[in-house]
C-alpha positions in Angstrom: 2.1 27.7 -67.1 1.2 26.2 -63.7 3.1 27.1 -60.7 4.3 23.7 -60.0 6.3 23.8 -63.1 8.5 26.4 -61.9 11.3 24.2 -60.6 11.6 22.6 -63.9 11.2 25.7 -65.8 14.2 27.3 -63.8 16.2 24.2 -64.5 15.7 24.4 -68.2 16.6 28.3 -67.7 20.0 27.2 -66.4 20.5 24.8 -69.2 23.8 24.4 -71.0 21.9 24.0 -74.1 20.8 27.7 -75.9 17.6 26.2 -77.9 16.4 24.8 -74.0 17.1 28.1 -72.5 15.4 29.8 -75.7 12.3 27.8 -75.4 12.1 28.2 -71.5 12.4 31.6 -71.4 9.9 32.0 -74.4 7.3 30.4 -72.6 8.3 32.2 -69.2 7.4 35.4 -70.9 3.7 34.3 -71.3 3.0 33.4 -67.5 5.2 36.0 -65.8 2.5 38.8 -65.7 0.3 36.6 -63.7 1.2 37.9 -60.2 0.7 34.7 -58.5 3.2 32.8 -60.9 5.5 35.7 -60.4 5.3 35.6 -56.6 6.4 32.0 -57.0 9.1 32.4 -59.7 10.8 35.5 -57.4 10.7 33.3 -54.4 12.3 30.4 -56.1 15.2 32.6 -57.0 13.9 33.3 -60.6 15.0 37.0 -60.4 18.9 35.6 -60.3 18.3 33.4 -63.3 16.6 36.0 -65.2 19.3 38.8 -64.3 22.1 35.9 -65.7 20.0 35.5 -68.7 19.7 39.0 -69.4 23.7 39.7 -68.4 25.0 36.8 -70.7 22.8 35.8 -73.6 22.0 37.5 -77.0 19.5 37.0 -79.9 16.0 35.7 -79.3 16.9 34.3 -76.2 18.1 38.3 -74.8 14.8 39.3 -76.2 12.8 37.1 -74.4 14.5 37.8 -71.1 14.1 41.4 -71.5 10.5 41.0 -72.3 10.0 38.7 -69.5 11.7 41.4 -67.1 9.3 44.0 -68.7 6.3 42.1 -68.0 7.1 41.3 -64.3 7.6 45.2 -63.9 4.6 45.9 -65.5 2.7 44.0 -62.6 4.8 45.9 -60.2 6.9 43.0 -58.9 10.6 42.0 -59.5 12.2 45.5 -58.8 14.5 43.7 -56.4 16.5 43.3 -59.3 17.6 46.8 -59.4 19.0 46.2 -55.9 22.1 45.3 -54.5 25.9 45.8 -55.7 25.0 44.4 -59.0 21.8 47.0 -60.1 24.2 49.3 -62.0 25.6 46.6 -64.2 22.3 45.4 -65.1 21.1 49.1 -66.0 24.3 49.7 -67.8 23.8 46.5 -69.7 20.2 47.6 -70.7 21.4 50.9 -71.6 24.2 49.6 -73.8 21.6 47.1 -75.6 19.6 50.5 -76.6 22.8 52.3 -77.8 24.5 49.3 -79.8 22.0 46.8 -80.5 20.0 47.3 -84.3 17.4 44.3 -83.3 14.1 45.6 -82.9 13.1 42.7 -80.4 15.7 43.5 -78.2 15.2 47.0 -78.0 11.6 46.9 -77.5 12.2 45.2 -74.1 15.1 47.2 -73.2 13.2 50.6 -74.1 10.1 49.0 -71.8 12.7 48.5 -69.1 14.1 51.7 -69.2 10.8 53.4 -69.2 9.7 51.7 -66.2 12.6 52.5 -64.4 12.4 56.0 -65.0 8.5 56.1 -64.1 9.6 54.2 -60.8 12.1 57.2 -59.8 9.5 59.8 -60.1 
């Protein structure tokens, strides 16, 4: 995905239609580990949108959102999502998913994020 597509991508990520959001975040997860793409995504407000998806969706949309954040953290970007007054809520959500969710595609992304957070603390 090209950086020029980011405004349209953000629009689709905030769509009222779940199918549109799901397809957009599916495409996001394959592009987000490119640092130049990630930089534009973050500066365009993408972290806020990604956080909203993680906090408020389920199923594959949630799994793709978690995987997108995990890949973003792998390139050492996006850590700002864990700062501010809402950081604890996001961490609680990730831990809650690990404890209560039986779907492996969600668990994989949530565990990856939690491991990245733990390694970041050291």
